[in-house]
C-alpha positions in Angstrom: 192.7 130.0 -195.7 189.5 131.6 -194.6 186.8 133.1 -196.7 186.1 136.9 -196.4 183.9 137.9 -193.5 180.2 137.5 -194.3 177.9 140.2 -193.0 174.4 138.7 -192.4 172.9 141.8 -190.8 174.2 145.0 -189.1 174.6 143.2 -185.8 176.0 139.8 -186.9 179.4 139.4 -188.5 181.5 136.3 -188.8 184.1 134.6 -190.8 183.8 131.2 -192.4 186.9 128.9 -192.5 187.3 125.2 -193.3 188.8 122.6 -191.0 191.1 119.8 -192.1 188.0 117.7 -193.1 186.7 120.4 -195.3 183.8 121.2 -193.0 182.9 124.9 -192.5 183.6 126.6 -189.1 182.2 130.0 -188.1 184.6 132.3 -186.3 183.1 135.1 -184.1 185.3 137.9 -182.9 184.6 141.1 -180.9 186.8 144.2 -180.5 187.8 143.3 -176.9 189.7 140.3 -178.3 187.3 137.6 -177.2 186.4 135.0 -179.8 184.3 131.8 -180.4 184.4 129.1 -183.0 181.5 127.0 -184.2 181.6 123.9 -186.4 178.8 123.1 -188.8 179.4 119.5 -187.8 176.9 119.3 -185.0 176.4 123.1 -184.7 179.0 122.7 -182.0 180.8 125.4 -180.1 184.4 124.1 -180.2 186.2 127.2 -178.8 185.4 130.2 -176.5 188.3 132.5 -175.6 188.3 135.5 -173.4 189.9 138.9 -174.2 193.3 137.5 -173.0 193.1 134.6 -175.5 192.6 132.0 -172.8 190.5 129.0 -173.8 187.5 128.6 -171.5 186.1 125.3 -173.0 187.8 122.0 -172.6 188.6 119.8 -175.7 190.3 116.5 -175.3 193.8 116.0 -176.8 192.4 112.7 -178.2 189.2 114.2 -179.6 188.1 112.8 -182.9 187.3 115.6 -185.3 185.6 113.6 -188.1 182.0 112.8 -188.7 180.1 110.7 -187.7 181.9 110.9 -184.3 180.9 113.8 -182.1 183.9 115.8 -180.8 184.8 115.2 -177.1 184.7 118.8 -175.8 183.2 122.2 -176.5 179.4 122.3 -176.3 177.7 119.5 -178.2 174.0 119.8 -178.6 172.0 116.8 -177.3 168.8 116.4 -179.2 166.2 114.8 -179.4 167.4 112.8 -176.5 169.9 112.9 -173.7 171.7 109.7 -172.8 171.5 106.3 -174.5 168.1 104.8 -174.9 165.8 103.4 -177.6 166.9 103.2 -181.3 168.7 106.6 -181.4 172.4 107.1 -181.1 173.7 108.3 -177.8 172.6 111.9 -177.0 170.6 112.0 -180.2 171.6 112.9 -183.8 171.8 116.7 -183.8 175.5 116.7 -182.6 176.5 114.4 -185.5 174.7 116.2 -188.4 176.0 118.9 -190.7 174.1 122.2 -190.0 173.5 125.0 -192.4 173.8 128.8 -192.0 170.2 130.1 -191.5 169.3 132.7 -194.2 166.0 133.4 -192.4 167.4 135.4 -189.5 166.5 134.4 -186.0 165.5 137.4 -183.9 167.2 137.8 -180.5 165.1 136.2 -177.9 166.3 138.2 -174.9 165.2 141.2 -172.9 168.6 142.9 -173.2 169.2 145.5 -175.9 171.3 144.6 -178.9 175.0 145.5 -178.5 176.9 147.3 -181.3 180.1 145.3 -180.6 178.7 141.8 -180.6 179.1 139.0 -183.2 176.5 136.4 -184.0 175.6 133.6 -186.4 172.3 131.8 -187.1 172.3 128.0 -188.0 169.5 125.6 -188.9 169.0 121.9 -188.8 166.2 119.9 -190.5 165.8 116.1 -190.3 167.4 113.9 -193.0 165.6 110.8 -194.4 167.7 108.6 -192.1 166.7 110.8 -189.1 163.0 110.4 -190.0 163.3 106.6 -190.1 164.8 106.5 -186.6 162.8 109.4 -185.2 159.7 110.0 -187.4 159.0 113.7 -186.6 159.4 116.7 -188.8 161.1 119.7 -187.1 163.0 122.9 -187.7 165.8 123.5 -185.2 167.2 127.1 -185.3 170.3 128.0 -183.4 171.7 131.4 -182.7 175.2 131.8 -181.1 176.1 135.3 -179.9 179.4 136.7 -178.5 178.8 139.9 -176.6 181.0 142.9 -176.6 182.2 141.8 -173.1 182.9 138.3 -174.3 179.9 136.6 -172.8 178.6 133.7 -174.8 174.9 133.0 -175.4 173.2 130.1 -177.3 169.5 130.2 -178.2 167.8 127.1 -179.5 164.4 127.1 -181.1 162.7 123.8 -182.0 159.5 124.1 -184.0 157.1 121.2 -184.7 156.3 121.2 -188.4 154.8 117.7 -188.2 151.1 116.8 -188.2 151.3 115.2 -184.8 152.8 116.0 -181.4 156.2 114.8 -180.4 158.4 114.9 -177.3 162.2 115.3 -176.8 164.8 115.8 -174.2 167.7 118.3 -174.6 171.0 119.4 -173.2 173.8 121.8 -173.9 176.6 119.4 -173.0 179.1 122.1 -171.8 182.7 121.0 -171.2 184.3 123.7 -169.0 188.1 124.0 -168.8 189.3 124.0 -165.2 192.7 124.0 -163.5 192.2 121.0 -161.3 188.8 119.3 -160.7 189.8 118.8 -157.0 189.9 122.6 -156.6 186.5 123.3 -158.2 183.2 123.8 -156.5 179.6 124.4 -157.8 177.3 126.8 -156.0 173.6 127.1 -156.6 172.6 123.4 -156.6 172.6 122.8 -152.8 169.5 121.2 -151.2 168.2 120.1 -154.6 167.0 116.7 -155.6 169.1 114.9 -158.2 168.9 111.7 -160.2 172.1 109.7 -159.8 173.1 108.0 -163.1 175.7 105.9 -161.1 172.8 104.4 -159.0 170.3 103.6 -161.8 168.8 107.1 -161.7 167.8 106.8 -158.0 166.7 110.1 -156.5 168.7 111.8 -153.8 168.9 115.2 -152.1 172.1 117.2 -152.2 173.4 117.6 -148.7 176.5 119.7 -149.1 176.7 123.5 -149.1 178.4 123.2 -152.5 179.3 120.4 -154.9 183.0 119.4 -154.8 184.7 116.5 -156.5 186.6 113.5 -155.1 185.3 110.7 -157.4 183.1 110.1 -160.5 180.0 112.2 -160.6 177.1 111.8 -163.0 173.9 113.5 -161.8 170.8 115.3 -163.1 169.8 118.1 -160.7 166.1 118.7 -161.3 164.2 122.0 -161.1 167.5 123.8 -160.7 167.8 127.6 -160.4 168.5 129.7 -163.5 171.9 130.9 -162.3 174.7 128.5 -161.2 178.3 129.3 -160.4 181.4 127.1 -161.0 184.3 128.4 -159.0 187.9 127.5 -160.0 190.0 128.4 -157.0 193.4 128.0 -158.6 192.5 130.3 -161.5 190.5 132.6 -159.3 187.9 132.4 -162.0 184.2 131.7 -161.9 181.9 130.6 -164.7 178.4 131.9 -164.4 175.8 129.8 -166.1 172.4 131.4 -166.8 169.7 129.4 -168.4 166.1 129.8 -169.5 163.6 127.1 -170.6 165.9 124.5 -169.3 164.8 123.3 -165.8 167.5 120.7 -165.1 171.3 120.8 -164.7 173.6 117.8 -165.5 176.9 117.6 -163.6 179.5 115.1 -164.9 183.1 114.2 -164.4 184.2 110.6 -165.4 187.2 110.5 -163.0 190.2 108.2 -163.4 188.8 104.7 -164.0 186.2 105.7 -166.7 188.6 108.1 -168.4 191.0 105.2 -169.0 188.2 103.4 -170.9 187.4 106.3 -173.2 189.3 106.2 -176.5 188.8 109.9 -177.1 189.8 111.2 -173.6 193.3 111.2 -172.2 193.9 109.2 -169.0 194.5 112.2 -166.8 192.4 114.8 -168.7 189.4 114.4 -166.3 191.4 116.7 -164.0 191.0 119.6 -166.4 187.4 119.2 -167.4 183.9 119.5 -165.9 180.6 119.2 -167.6 177.8 121.4 -166.3 174.8 121.2 -168.7 171.7 123.3 -168.9 169.1 120.7 -169.8 165.5 119.4 -170.0 165.6 115.7 -169.1 163.4 114.7 -166.2 160.2 115.9 -168.0 160.5 115.8 -171.8 159.4 118.8 -173.8 156.2 118.1 -175.8 155.3 120.2 -178.8 152.0 120.1 -180.6 151.9 120.8 -184.4 153.2 124.3 -185.1 154.3 124.9 -181.5 157.8 126.1 -180.8 160.1 125.7 -177.8 163.0 128.0 -176.8 166.0 127.2 -174.6 168.7 129.6 -173.9 172.1 129.4 -172.2 174.5 132.2 -171.3 178.0 131.7 -170.1 180.3 134.3 -168.7 183.7 134.2 -166.9 184.3 136.6 -164.1 186.9 137.0 -161.3 185.8 134.8 -158.4 185.4 137.8 -156.0 182.5 139.0 -158.2 180.4 135.9 -158.4 178.3 136.2 -155.2 176.6 139.3 -156.4 175.2 137.4 -159.4 173.8 134.5 -157.4 171.9 136.7 -155.0 
């Protein structure tokens, strides 16, 4: 049973409910019927539904919903590293920590006006003693998640260096999109770009196709990518528009059949219904001097495929 709706400010209203592990989740709803759900475990988006109630994010049927395991699906936050290197856990620790609701409101970092019908929540993460032992840097990570009146989803991250020395980090919004069939999906906006191929020891290649399509495992980091990318799902006649700011790279990942069978928290055939397209900063880590702040923003919208070309122009 959920708690009463909590009103943080005149533009931000949400409901707090508990999952089966007793961890708080934030439910955002707008009058159109669109909704989103955020878990305080990882500050992770675990659901985003359009006005028809259709789920737009993929979550595995075998996902493990219990700390310290990050959930397979939704939008995990990869910080302070992407990938698996050094002494930190894979993709960093932010996606495995319990976040708090931020009482010091994070102002909207956007050029658009505030919409009356939107819903938003502000979260914050600070390092634990264990985090400081493995990554000895003091920071404040503020996260604002907003659902617009039209059902568009935006996530704004602010990382502030409150340490006495500079530090560097990599970052990604590890976005699992729900698709009808990976073989019927194409990505537009990344053609002619260089990418680092994680299946070839990060060797650098140049994209040759007029769009990215899928016939086998893909694990790439497209560097210096444009701020708007489109993911077209032909069967559903739906296009995801991905807009990003402060995040120069784009990760494209699908594990395909062989790797899916080796993953305990992903069904053998579920690779067909998922595609990760991550707004990221990986090739060149972000460096913050003391008291400096970095902002990275992601906006996701779902539109009929006939409308997407206008947004890419």
